[in-house]
N, C-alpha and C positions, 0 to 999 in steps of 0.2 A: 326694485326701486331705484330709478336714475334720480339724482339729486344735484344741480348745479351750484356748488359752493363758491365758484368762483366768478358770479355775478357781483359779491359786495367785496368791498378792499378787505375786511377785515377775516372773509372766510366762514361767516356766520348767517345762516338765513334766519328768516321769521318763523317762529313756530305757532300758532293759533291754537289753542284749547278748547273744546267745545265740550260739554257736559252728553255724554252719551245718551242719557235719559231724556233731559227736558229740550236738548240741544240749544240751549242760553252760552254763547259765548262767554268763557269765564277769565280768560288773560291771554298776553301774548309773552312769549320771550325769546330767546335767540338761541340755536340750535347748531353745533358742529358735529361731525361723526361719531365723536366718541359720546356725546351727549345722546344721539341717537341709541347707540349701542349700550349704554347705559341704560336708558329709558327700557330699552326691550330684554336686557338682562334683569333688571331690579323688576320689571312692571310697575314701575313709578317714575311719573313723567322729570326727566331730568333734563336741564338748560346748560349753558354755558354763560355764567353771571360775568356782565363785561365790568361789572365794580367792582366785584371780586377776584377776577379773573381765574377763575378755575370754574369745574363741573360745579351744580349746586342742584341737589333735589329737590324740587317742591314741599316743603311739610319738614324739611331734615331736623327743623328747629323746633315748628310749633305741632307738629304731629298733623298739620292737615293736610296728608299728602294729597295726588291726585294719582288716581291707580288706574292705570295704563290698559285700555281696552284695543284701539286701534289708530294707525297712520296713515295719511295718504299724500300725496304730494300733487300739487298744482299743474297745468297743463302747461307753465312756462318751467316748472321744474327745480323753481327758486323760494317757494312756498309752503311749508306743511300745515297740515291739519290734523290735530288730533283728538281724537274721541278717548275720555276719560270720565271716570267716576269719583267727585270731590269727596273727600274725607272731610268734613268741617268747613266752614269761610274758606276761601281762596284768596281774599284780598290781607294785606296785612292791615288794613283798617279795619277787620271783622266783616266787609260786606261777602255775600255771596259772589261776585263778579270786581273786577278791577274797574267797573263803573257802575259802580255803587251800589246798591239794594237791589236785589230779583225784583225788577219792575215785569210783572207776566204781560204778557201783551195779547194774550189768548187765552180761552178756557182750557183750550189744550195742553198749552206750555205749563197754565197752574196745574192740569192732573198729573202731568210727567214730572213736574216737582216734586209734587204732592206723593208719588209712588217712590220717587229716591229719597224724601225722607222717611218713609215706610220703611225702605229697604234698609236704611242705615240704621232707625231706630230697633230692629229686628234683632241686630245683639247690643243693645243697650243694659243697662240695669235693669231687672225685672220691680226694683223698689221704684224707678224713677219714671217707668215711660209705662203708659197703658197699651202701647202696641208691643211691644216684647212681652209685658206680662201674658198678653194673649196666642204670641207665639210658643210663649214656655209653655200652656197648656194643651198646647197639639189641635191639630187639625179639626179634630171632633167639635171641639169648643168655639173655634173661629166659624166653623160651619153651623153650628147652633147659633151662634151671635148674628148670623147673617138672617138664619131665617126668624129671629125674633122681632128683628130692625124692618122685614120685609111686612111680617103679621101688623106693624104698628103704622107703616106706613099705607095698607091697606085700610084700617081702622079710620085713619086720619083722613084718608080719600072719601070717607062716604060722610065726614061732616064738611062744614065750611070754613073752616079755621084754615086760610092759606098758609100761616106765619108755621102752624104747626106740622103741616103738610111738609111743607118744604125743609125744616128742622128734620124731621123723622126721614125724610127722601136723601139728606145730607146725609145722616148715620148710617143710612143705609149702601149707601155709595163710597162712605168712608171704609166701611167695614168690608165689602166687597172685594175693594183693592187689598185690603190684608189677605182676603181667602185668596185670592189671585196669586201673592205672593207666597203664601204658604205653599201654592200648587206649582210653583216654578215658573208664574205667567205675568203677563203686563196685561195691561187694557190694550194696549196696541196689537195685543194676537188675539185678542176679541173682534178688532175693530177690522184686523185682515179676512177674518168668518164673515162678518157682514159685509165687507167691501167685495169677496169673490160671491157670495149670493145675490149680491146687486146686480154683478157683473153678469151672471150668468141667468138672471132673469132679463135685462136688457138683450143678453145675446139668442133669448128663447125664441 
């Protein structure tokens, strides 16, 4: 990866951090080669802080690290795009991004965000997290819960109470996302299968 550090007087280049799952832009910092090397070595996003005049790993004080996923450089070779998985709020103000609260702009982004939350809660305390307690009980219990919710959706579909039907549908989708996580997949993997089937049908 060729990076042009000479474009700016201080030898630093902008680094935009994006949530690897939700694709939300989380924050922007600056990097030099040392910061890039540290990020790749630690697998935690590290910047060069202009105010501290030193390397700064995001979360080194708060514990809200950005776990590194991937890095790419733009066409002018002077700006980085970093994909990361955030651990807790990204902004020092306690919000999900440095542009305020997580204002989800589409249903797909919300589902991606929900999957990210489920993944984070997977390792939480079973006393404080329903999701963690389900993961602790194992795949059989999670699959059973999906089956139970599916039956409740079918029951409500036979009646005319729209609110109850939607509530049970939401419960089913939520538990299905948990099951996908337990199996090592995401909703995007299912979408890829559906997309491939759609393409095959169009080309038939």
